[in-house]
FIKE-10127 format. One record per residue (C-alpha): x, y, z; residue number from 1; residue in one letter. Coordinates in nm, 2 decimals, padded with zeros to 4 digits, m for minus. Example, Ala and Ser with C-alpha at 12.3 -4.5 7.8 and 13.67 -1.06 7.14 Angstrom:
// FIKE-10127
[[01.23 m00.45 00.78] 1 "a"] [[01.37 m00.11 00.71] 2 "s"] 
// end
This chain:
// FIKE-10127
[[00.02 01.18 01.57] 1 "m"] [[00.23 00.87 01.64] 2 "l"] [[m00.08 00.66 01.63] 3 "c"] [[m00.18 00.81 01.30] 4 "a"] [[00.15 00.70 01.15] 5 "v"] [[00.10 00.35 01.28] 6 "l"] [[m00.25 00.36 01.13] 7 "f"] [[m00.10 00.45 00.80] 8 "l"] [[00.15 00.17 00.81] 9 "d"] [[m00.13 m00.09 00.88] 10 "g"] [[m00.34 00.06 00.61] 11 "l"] [[m00.07 00.04 00.35] 12 "d"] [[00.03 m00.32 00.43] 13 "v"] [[m00.32 m00.46 00.42] 14 "s"] [[m00.43 m00.27 00.11] 15 "m"] [[m00.13 m00.39 m00.09] 16 "v"] [[m00.19 m00.75 00.04] 17 "g"] [[m00.55 m00.74 m00.10] 18 "v"] [[m00.43 m00.61 m00.44] 19 "a"] [[m00.15 m00.87 m00.49] 20 "l"] [[m00.35 m01.10 m00.73] 21 "p"] [[m00.46 m00.80 m00.94] 22 "s"] [[m00.11 m00.67 m00.95] 23 "i"] [[00.02 m01.01 m01.06] 24 "g"] [[m00.24 m01.03 m01.34] 25 "t"] [[m00.18 m00.68 m01.48] 26 "e"] [[00.20 m00.69 m01.46] 27 "l"] [[00.24 m01.06 m01.54] 28 "g"] [[00.41 m01.15 m01.21] 29 "l"] [[00.43 m01.50 m01.07] 30 "s"] [[00.37 m01.60 m00.71] 31 "t"] [[00.74 m01.60 m00.65] 32 "t"] [[00.77 m01.25 m00.79] 33 "s"] [[00.46 m01.13 m00.60] 34 "l"] [[00.63 m01.21 m00.27] 35 "q"] [[00.89 m00.95 m00.36] 36 "w"] [[00.62 m00.68 m00.34] 37 "i"] [[00.59 m00.78 00.02] 38 "v"] [[00.95 m00.87 00.08] 39 "n"] [[01.09 m00.57 m00.10] 40 "g"] [[00.93 m00.37 00.18] 41 "y"] [[01.06 m00.61 00.44] 42 "v"] [[01.41 m00.60 00.30] 43 "l"] [[01.44 m00.22 00.35] 44 "g"] [[01.24 m00.23 00.68] 45 "y"] [[01.42 m00.52 00.84] 46 "g"] [[01.76 m00.43 00.71] 47 "g"] [[01.77 m00.08 00.86] 48 "l"] [[01.54 m00.10 01.17] 49 "l"] [[01.82 m00.13 01.42] 50 "l"] [[02.01 00.16 01.26] 51 "l"] [[01.68 00.36 01.24] 52 "g"] [[01.61 00.32 01.60] 53 "g"] [[01.96 00.40 01.72] 54 "r"] [[01.98 00.69 01.48] 55 "t"] [[01.67 00.84 01.64] 56 "a"] [[01.84 00.81 01.98] 57 "d"] [[02.15 00.99 01.85] 58 "l"] [[02.03 01.25 01.60] 59 "l"] [[01.70 01.35 01.76] 60 "g"] [[01.37 01.17 01.72] 61 "r"] [[01.17 01.46 01.57] 62 "r"] [[01.42 01.52 01.29] 63 "r"] [[01.45 01.15 01.19] 64 "v"] [[01.07 01.09 01.22] 65 "f"] [[00.97 01.38 00.99] 66 "l"] [[01.24 01.31 00.73] 67 "t"] [[01.15 00.95 00.70] 68 "a"] [[00.78 01.03 00.68] 69 "l"] [[00.84 01.26 00.38] 70 "a"] [[01.03 00.99 00.20] 71 "v"] [[00.75 00.74 00.27] 72 "f"] [[00.50 00.98 00.10] 73 "a"] [[00.71 01.03 m00.21] 74 "v"] [[00.77 00.65 m00.25] 75 "a"] [[00.40 00.59 m00.22] 76 "s"] [[00.33 00.83 m00.50] 77 "l"] [[00.59 00.69 m00.73] 78 "v"] [[00.47 00.33 m00.66] 79 "g"] [[00.12 00.42 m00.78] 80 "g"] [[00.25 00.55 m01.12] 81 "l"] [[00.50 00.29 m01.24] 82 "v"] [[00.42 00.03 m01.50] 83 "d"] [[00.71 m00.21 m01.44] 84 "d"] [[00.71 m00.49 m01.17] 85 "g"] [[01.08 m00.43 m01.09] 86 "t"] [[01.03 m00.05 m01.04] 87 "l"] [[00.72 m00.13 m00.82] 88 "l"] [[00.94 m00.35 m00.60] 89 "i"] [[01.20 m00.08 m00.58] 90 "v"] [[00.94 00.17 m00.45] 91 "t"] [[00.84 m00.08 m00.19] 92 "r"] [[01.20 m00.12 m00.08] 93 "f"] [[01.23 00.26 m00.04] 94 "v"] [[00.91 00.27 00.16] 95 "k"] [[01.06 00.00 00.38] 96 "g"] [[01.37 00.21 00.43] 97 "l"] [[01.15 00.50 00.54] 98 "a"] [[00.94 00.29 00.77] 99 "a"] [[01.26 00.15 00.93] 100 "a"] [[01.31 00.50 01.07] 101 "f"] [[00.95 00.61 01.14] 102 "t"] [[00.84 00.29 01.32] 103 "a"] [[01.11 00.26 01.59] 104 "p"] [[01.12 00.64 01.63] 105 "t"] [[00.75 00.66 01.69] 106 "a"] [[00.76 00.38 01.94] 107 "l"] [[01.06 00.54 02.12] 108 "s"] [[00.89 00.88 02.14] 109 "i"] [[00.59 00.70 02.30] 110 "l"] [[00.79 00.50 02.55] 111 "t"] [[01.00 00.80 02.65] 112 "t"] [[00.68 01.01 02.69] 113 "s"] [[00.52 00.77 02.94] 114 "f"] [[00.68 00.62 03.26] 115 "h"] [[00.72 00.25 03.27] 116 "e"] [[00.41 00.08 03.43] 117 "g"] [[00.03 00.12 03.38] 118 "p"] [[00.06 00.45 03.19] 119 "a"] [[00.30 00.31 02.93] 120 "r"] [[00.09 m00.01 02.90] 121 "n"] [[m00.22 00.19 02.83] 122 "r"] [[m00.03 00.40 02.57] 123 "a"] [[00.10 00.09 02.40] 124 "l"] [[m00.25 m00.05 02.39] 125 "s"] [[m00.39 00.26 02.22] 126 "v"] [[m00.09 00.25 01.98] 127 "f"] [[m00.18 m00.10 01.89] 128 "s"] [[m00.55 m00.01 01.83] 129 "v"] [[m00.45 00.24 01.56] 130 "f"] [[m00.23 m00.01 01.39] 131 "g"] [[m00.51 m00.27 01.40] 132 "a"] [[m00.77 m00.01 01.28] 133 "s"] [[m00.54 00.08 00.99] 134 "g"] [[m00.51 m00.28 00.90] 135 "y"] [[m00.88 m00.34 00.92] 136 "s"] [[m00.96 m00.03 00.72] 137 "s"] [[m00.70 m00.13 00.47] 138 "g"] [[m00.88 m00.46 00.41] 139 "l"] [[m01.20 m00.29 00.32] 140 "i"] [[m01.05 00.00 00.13] 141 "l"] [[m00.82 m00.24 m00.05] 142 "g"] [[m01.11 m00.45 m00.16] 143 "g"] [[m01.30 m00.14 m00.28] 144 "l"] [[m01.01 00.03 m00.44] 145 "l"] [[m00.88 m00.28 m00.62] 146 "t"] [[m01.22 m00.30 m00.79] 147 "s"] [[m01.13 00.04 m00.96] 148 "f"] [[m00.76 m00.04 m01.00] 149 "g"] [[m00.48 m00.17 m00.78] 150 "w"] [[m00.29 00.16 m00.82] 151 "r"] [[m00.53 00.33 m00.59] 152 "w"] [[m00.40 00.11 m00.31] 153 "t"] [[m00.06 00.28 m00.35] 154 "f"] [[m00.19 00.64 m00.41] 155 "l"] [[m00.44 00.66 m00.12] 156 "t"] [[m00.17 00.67 00.16] 157 "p"] [[m00.01 00.98 m00.01] 158 "v"] [[m00.24 01.25 00.12] 159 "p"] [[m00.26 01.08 00.46] 160 "l"] [[00.12 01.08 00.49] 161 "a"] [[00.13 01.45 00.39] 162 "v"] [[m00.13 01.54 00.65] 163 "l"] [[00.06 01.34 00.91] 164 "a"] [[00.38 01.52 00.81] 165 "l"] [[00.22 01.86 00.85] 166 "v"] [[00.07 01.76 01.19] 167 "a"] [[00.41 01.62 01.30] 168 "g"] [[00.59 01.95 01.22] 169 "i"] [[00.33 02.13 01.44] 170 "a"] [[00.29 01.89 01.72] 171 "l"] [[00.61 01.69 01.79] 172 "i"] [[00.83 01.88 02.03] 173 "p"] [[01.18 01.96 01.93] 174 "r"] [[01.46 01.75 02.09] 175 "d"] [[01.84 01.75 02.08] 176 "k"] [[02.09 01.51 01.94] 177 "a"] [[02.27 01.29 02.19] 178 "a"] [[02.60 01.44 02.32] 179 "a"] [[02.78 01.11 02.28] 180 "n"] [[02.77 00.79 02.08] 181 "g"] [[02.75 00.93 01.73] 182 "g"] [[03.10 00.84 01.61] 183 "h"] [[03.06 00.47 01.54] 184 "d"] [[03.08 00.49 01.16] 185 "l"] [[03.23 00.14 01.11] 186 "v"] [[02.96 m00.01 01.32] 187 "g"] [[02.69 00.17 01.12] 188 "a"] [[02.84 00.05 00.79] 189 "v"] [[02.89 m00.31 00.89] 190 "t"] [[02.55 m00.34 01.06] 191 "l"] [[02.36 m00.19 00.77] 192 "t"] [[02.54 m00.39 00.51] 193 "g"] [[02.52 m00.71 00.71] 194 "g"] [[02.14 m00.67 00.78] 195 "m"] [[02.05 m00.58 00.42] 196 "l"] [[02.25 m00.87 00.28] 197 "l"] [[02.11 m01.11 00.54] 198 "a"] [[01.75 m01.02 00.47] 199 "v"] [[01.81 m01.03 00.09] 200 "y"] [[01.96 m01.38 00.13] 201 "t"] [[01.66 m01.50 00.33] 202 "v"] [[01.40 m01.38 00.08] 203 "v"] [[01.59 m01.47 m00.24] 204 "s"] [[01.73 m01.82 m00.14] 205 "a"] [[01.40 m02.02 m00.19] 206 "p"] [[01.38 m01.90 m00.55] 207 "d"] [[01.76 m01.93 m00.62] 208 "r"] [[01.83 m02.23 m00.41] 209 "g"] [[01.98 m02.26 m00.06] 210 "w"] [[02.29 m02.44 m00.20] 211 "l"] [[02.34 m02.20 m00.49] 212 "d"] [[02.69 m02.04 m00.49] 213 "p"] [[02.53 m01.69 m00.48] 214 "v"] [[02.33 m01.78 m00.18] 215 "t"] [[02.62 m01.94 00.00] 216 "l"] [[02.84 m01.64 m00.08] 217 "g"] [[02.57 m01.40 00.05] 218 "s"] [[02.55 m01.60 00.37] 219 "v"] [[02.92 m01.59 00.42] 220 "a"] [[02.95 m01.22 00.34] 221 "l"] [[02.66 m01.13 00.57] 222 "a"] [[02.81 m01.33 00.85] 223 "a"] [[03.14 m01.17 00.81] 224 "a"] [[02.99 m00.82 00.81] 225 "l"] [[02.78 m00.89 01.12] 226 "l"] [[03.08 m01.05 01.29] 227 "a"] [[03.29 m00.74 01.22] 228 "a"] [[03.00 m00.53 01.37] 229 "f"] [[03.01 m00.73 01.69] 230 "v"] [[03.39 m00.69 01.72] 231 "v"] [[03.36 m00.32 01.65] 232 "t"] [[03.09 m00.27 01.92] 233 "e"] [[03.31 m00.44 02.18] 234 "k"] [[03.60 m00.20 02.11] 235 "k"] [[03.46 00.14 02.04] 236 "v"] [[03.41 00.39 02.32] 237 "r"] [[03.06 00.49 02.21] 238 "h"] [[02.90 00.18 02.04] 239 "p"] [[02.61 00.22 01.80] 240 "l"] [[02.44 m00.07 01.99] 241 "i"] [[02.51 m00.19 02.34] 242 "r"] [[02.54 m00.57 02.30] 243 "l"] [[02.46 m00.62 02.67] 244 "g"] [[02.09 m00.57 02.59] 245 "i"] [[02.09 m00.92 02.43] 246 "l"] [[02.17 m01.08 02.77] 247 "r"] [[01.84 m00.99 02.92] 248 "i"] [[01.62 m01.30 02.90] 249 "g"] [[01.28 m01.13 02.89] 250 "t"] [[01.39 m00.92 02.59] 251 "i"] [[01.53 m01.22 02.41] 252 "v"] [[01.20 m01.40 02.45] 253 "r"] [[01.01 m01.10 02.34] 254 "a"] [[01.21 m01.08 02.02] 255 "n"] [[01.16 m01.46 01.95] 256 "l"] [[00.79 m01.42 02.02] 257 "s"] [[00.75 m01.14 01.77] 258 "i"] [[00.91 m01.36 01.51] 259 "i"] [[00.65 m01.63 01.57] 260 "a"] [[00.37 m01.37 01.58] 261 "l"] [[00.46 m01.18 01.26] 262 "f"] [[00.61 m01.47 01.07] 263 "g"] [[00.30 m01.70 01.11] 264 "s"] [[00.03 m01.43 01.08] 265 "y"] [[00.16 m01.24 00.78] 266 "l"] [[00.25 m01.56 00.59] 267 "s"] [[m00.10 m01.70 00.66] 268 "f"] [[m00.26 m01.38 00.53] 269 "q"] [[m00.04 m01.40 00.21] 270 "f"] [[m00.17 m01.75 00.15] 271 "m"] [[m00.53 m01.67 00.22] 272 "m"] [[m00.52 m01.37 m00.02] 273 "t"] [[m00.40 m01.59 m00.31] 274 "l"] [[m00.62 m01.89 m00.21] 275 "y"] [[m00.95 m01.71 m00.18] 276 "l"] [[m00.91 m01.50 m00.49] 277 "q"] [[m00.71 m01.71 m00.73] 278 "d"] [[m00.83 m02.06 m00.63] 279 "v"] [[m01.19 m02.00 m00.50] 280 "l"] [[m01.25 m01.71 m00.73] 281 "g"] [[m01.36 m01.46 m00.46] 282 "w"] [[m01.37 m01.09 m00.54] 283 "s"] [[m01.12 m00.86 m00.36] 284 "p"] [[m01.40 m00.71 m00.15] 285 "l"] [[m01.55 m01.05 m00.05] 286 "r"] [[m01.20 m01.17 00.05] 287 "m"] [[m01.14 m00.86 00.25] 288 "a"] [[m01.47 m00.90 00.44] 289 "m"] [[m01.37 m01.26 00.51] 290 "a"] [[m01.04 m01.16 00.68] 291 "l"] [[m01.19 m00.85 00.85] 292 "l"] [[m01.30 m01.01 01.18] 293 "p"] [[m00.94 m01.06 01.28] 294 "a"] [[m00.86 m00.69 01.24] 295 "g"] [[m01.18 m00.59 01.42] 296 "l"] [[m01.10 m00.81 01.71] 297 "l"] [[m00.75 m00.65 01.74] 298 "v"] [[m00.90 m00.30 01.71] 299 "a"] [[m01.16 m00.35 01.98] 300 "f"] [[m00.96 m00.59 02.20] 301 "g"] [[m00.63 m00.40 02.22] 302 "s"] [[m00.76 m00.11 02.44] 303 "p"] [[m00.81 m00.36 02.73] 304 "f"] [[m00.47 m00.53 02.69] 305 "v"] [[m00.29 m00.26 02.88] 306 "g"] [[m00.50 m00.33 03.19] 307 "r"] [[m00.44 m00.70 03.15] 308 "l"] [[m00.06 m00.65 03.13] 309 "i"] [[m00.07 m00.45 03.45] 310 "t"] [[m00.27 m00.71 03.63] 311 "r"] [[m00.13 m01.04 03.49] 312 "y"] [[00.21 m00.94 03.34] 313 "g"] [[00.34 m00.99 02.99] 314 "t"] [[00.45 m01.36 03.00] 315 "p"] [[00.09 m01.49 03.06] 316 "r"] [[m00.06 m01.28 02.79] 317 "l"] [[00.21 m01.38 02.54] 318 "i"] [[00.14 m01.74 02.61] 319 "i"] [[m00.23 m01.68 02.56] 320 "s"] [[m00.14 m01.52 02.23] 321 "s"] [[00.07 m01.81 02.10] 322 "m"] [[m00.19 m02.06 02.21] 323 "l"] [[m00.47 m01.87 02.03] 324 "s"] [[m00.26 m01.85 01.71] 325 "l"] [[m00.17 m02.22 01.73] 326 "s"] [[m00.53 m02.32 01.77] 327 "l"] [[m00.64 m02.10 01.48] 328 "g"] [[m00.40 m02.25 01.23] 329 "y"] [[m00.46 m02.61 01.35] 330 "v"] [[m00.84 m02.55 01.33] 331 "w"] [[m00.80 m02.43 00.97] 332 "f"] [[m00.59 m02.73 00.88] 333 "l"] [[m00.84 m02.97 01.04] 334 "a"] [[m01.16 m02.83 00.88] 335 "t"] [[m01.06 m02.66 00.55] 336 "a"] [[m01.08 m02.95 00.31] 337 "g"] [[m01.08 m02.84 m00.06] 338 "d"] [[m01.35 m02.57 m00.01] 339 "s"] [[m01.37 m02.44 00.34] 340 "p"] [[m01.70 m02.33 00.48] 341 "h"] [[m01.69 m01.97 00.60] 342 "y"] [[m01.89 m01.99 00.92] 343 "a"] [[m01.73 m02.33 01.03] 344 "f"] [[m01.37 m02.28 00.92] 345 "t"] [[m01.27 m01.93 00.81] 346 "i"] [[m01.46 m01.72 01.07] 347 "l"] [[m01.34 m01.92 01.38] 348 "p"] [[m00.98 m01.91 01.24] 349 "t"] [[m00.99 m01.53 01.20] 350 "m"] [[m01.13 m01.49 01.55] 351 "l"] [[m00.86 m01.70 01.70] 352 "l"] [[m00.59 m01.52 01.50] 353 "l"] [[m00.73 m01.18 01.59] 354 "g"] [[m00.74 m01.27 01.96] 355 "g"] [[m00.38 m01.40 01.94] 356 "g"] [[m00.26 m01.08 01.77] 357 "f"] [[m00.45 m00.86 02.01] 358 "a"] [[m00.30 m01.02 02.32] 359 "f"] [[00.05 m01.06 02.16] 360 "g"] [[00.15 m00.74 02.00] 361 "f"] [[00.11 m00.50 02.29] 362 "s"] [[00.24 m00.75 02.54] 363 "s"] [[00.55 m00.83 02.33] 364 "i"] [[00.63 m00.46 02.28] 365 "m"] [[00.59 m00.39 02.65] 366 "a"] [[00.82 m00.68 02.74] 367 "q"] [[01.08 m00.58 02.48] 368 "a"] [[01.11 m00.22 02.62] 369 "t"] [[01.06 m00.28 03.00] 370 "d"] [[01.36 m00.19 03.21] 371 "g"] [[01.54 m00.01 02.93] 372 "i"] [[01.68 00.34 02.99] 373 "d"] [[01.52 00.62 02.79] 374 "d"] [[01.85 00.67 02.60] 375 "s"] [[01.82 00.32 02.46] 376 "e"] [[01.44 00.30 02.39] 377 "q"] [[01.50 00.35 02.02] 378 "g"] [[01.75 00.07 02.02] 379 "l"] [[01.51 m00.17 02.20] 380 "a"] [[01.22 m00.07 01.98] 381 "s"] [[01.43 m00.12 01.67] 382 "g"] [[01.55 m00.46 01.79] 383 "l"] [[01.21 m00.61 01.85] 384 "v"] [[01.07 m00.47 01.52] 385 "q"] [[01.38 m00.59 01.33] 386 "t"] [[01.31 m00.94 01.47] 387 "s"] [[00.95 m00.92 01.36] 388 "g"] [[01.03 m00.81 01.01] 389 "q"] [[01.32 m01.04 00.95] 390 "v"] [[01.13 m01.33 01.10] 391 "g"] [[00.83 m01.25 00.88] 392 "a"] [[01.06 m01.24 00.57] 393 "a"] [[01.22 m01.58 00.66] 394 "l"] [[00.89 m01.75 00.72] 395 "v"] [[00.72 m01.59 00.41] 396 "l"] [[01.01 m01.69 00.19] 397 "a"] [[00.99 m02.05 00.29] 398 "v"] [[00.61 m02.05 00.27] 399 "v"] [[00.63 m01.91 m00.08] 400 "t"] [[00.87 m02.18 m00.19] 401 "a"] [[00.64 m02.45 m00.04] 402 "l"] [[00.33 m02.30 m00.22] 403 "v"] [[00.52 m02.28 m00.55] 404 "a"] [[00.64 m02.64 m00.50] 405 "g"] [[00.28 m02.75 m00.43] 406 "g"] [[00.15 m02.58 m00.75] 407 "a"] [[00.42 m02.74 m00.96] 408 "h"] [[00.34 m03.07 m00.80] 409 "g"] [[m00.02 m03.04 m00.92] 410 "g"] [[m00.17 m03.03 m00.57] 411 "g"] [[m00.46 m02.81 m00.69] 412 "g"] [[m00.72 m02.64 m00.47] 413 "d"] [[m00.61 m02.61 m00.11] 414 "f"] [[m00.35 m02.89 m00.16] 415 "g"] [[m00.08 m02.65 m00.28] 416 "e"] [[m00.12 m02.43 00.03] 417 "f"] [[m00.13 m02.72 00.28] 418 "h"] [[00.25 m02.74 00.34] 419 "p"] [[00.26 m02.36 00.40] 420 "g"] [[m00.01 m02.37 00.66] 421 "v"] [[00.17 m02.67 00.82] 422 "n"] [[00.48 m02.45 00.85] 423 "l"] [[00.30 m02.14 01.01] 424 "v"] [[00.13 m02.38 01.25] 425 "s"] [[00.47 m02.51 01.36] 426 "g"] [[00.61 m02.16 01.39] 427 "v"] [[00.33 m02.06 01.63] 428 "a"] [[00.37 m02.38 01.84] 429 "v"] [[00.74 m02.32 01.87] 430 "v"] [[00.66 m01.96 01.99] 431 "g"] [[00.42 m02.11 02.25] 432 "l"] [[00.69 m02.36 02.37] 433 "a"] [[00.95 m02.09 02.41] 434 "l"] [[00.73 m01.89 02.65] 435 "n"] [[00.58 m02.19 02.84] 436 "v"] [[00.91 m02.36 02.93] 437 "i"] [[01.05 m02.07 03.14] 438 "p"] [[00.73 m02.08 03.35] 439 "l"] [[00.79 m02.44 03.43] 440 "f"] [[01.15 m02.36 03.54] 441 "r"] [[01.03 m02.07 03.75] 442 "r"] [[00.78 m02.27 03.94] 443 "y"] [[00.99 m02.59 03.97] 444 "r"] [[00.98 m02.69 04.34] 445 "p"] [[01.31 m02.63 04.52] 446 "k"] [[01.51 m02.92 04.65] 447 "h"] [[01.48 m02.96 05.03] 448 "v"] [[01.74 m03.15 05.24] 449 "s"] [[01.71 m03.26 05.60] 450 "v"] [[02.01 m03.32 05.83] 451 "s"] [[02.03 m03.41 06.20] 452 "i"] [[02.31 m03.29 06.42] 453 "t"] [[02.38 m03.31 06.79] 454 "s"] [[02.34 m02.94 06.85] 455 "e"] [[02.02 m02.90 06.64] 456 "s"] [[01.81 m03.21 06.60] 457 "p"] [[01.67 m03.10 06.27] 458 "v"] [[01.80 m02.86 06.01] 459 "q"] [[01.61 m02.79 05.69] 460 "v"] [[01.79 m02.62 05.40] 461 "t"] [[01.68 m02.55 05.05] 462 "s"] [[01.86 m02.45 04.73] 463 "d"] 
// end
């Protein structure tokens, strides 16, 4: 059941991505406006993920999960019926709000159902398989459905969500709300307001301008709300979020790694969707087939990642992920030219990116929740998913501004996308460096000193 919901999330994201050019043509939306169909979802998702995860811990995972899934189904239905671009973005925002509660709740149900170690690693791998399978299926379905009309990409998830809801009512065991910790109303309000405003500022600033008074005012107000949240959490008896979780180095690195993974991967997909259809004139189905190998590699590779995590640990696999992503983007930059050859450029790129995602997603999720008490699994799950969504929003917003600037500059062909691919390459390389540097520190040889005394001719000490 939990895997089915992740499948649905992956299906929805990839189908809508394939349909973006068709949506833009029918509704008259520019590239900058199209990003809001993606970022409207991210705004709701990233803004409430932390609250969603903690709410599940406090109010009961089953109740929160089923309520949010019902809202997701209704928003999908409305999105397929509207004729206005603004209303379409609003429905995406509402779906993001719903997913902010379903995603961390599903992950916390999974992590509390399996003990930390090989069993949980295997469960996370299977969980990732369903997400990748949904993403891969969405590429094909999106290409087929867009040929009949982009609205079908919004309507198709509705019956699937309803079936998942019915199955969830029957299969998910009842649980109880937490006895303590549910009284931090000020923390909930300041966190939700600060996160929503922060994500909105990130995705709107490239279009409005980073030095625009509205942008600067939004930054100041978001910072004030988040600062008030931190002060509140330090003083209340039962905080909404225990801030001490941010002092754990492995968890911090996991959250930074998910930013590099999602931020680069989703932004690159956004550019490829526009480039292959709008610039090269490919059909939605042909474009979907071109991107499919990455999803297939994730789907077939993820089941083995759990065993690899158990054998080699998460740090090495995350490094392998970041290295594969970096090589994929650099290879595309080096070989694309104005008209990339599929077998020589696009296929190797997709294989490298698929391998990077397969190694990275399960490993990062495992590292982000390792060592966390069951009572805070929703919090840890919400934290890492918030990092991924907000990071993706930030990178995509800047990429969109770069692509729009390239188009205005008359770059033409691949030229207008070149700065964006440069950026996602840099994001992946930074993610690689963040995980490699701690290994060098860990294996740095210890300093050895030798001293000679009258009682003991040689004493060797190390520090």
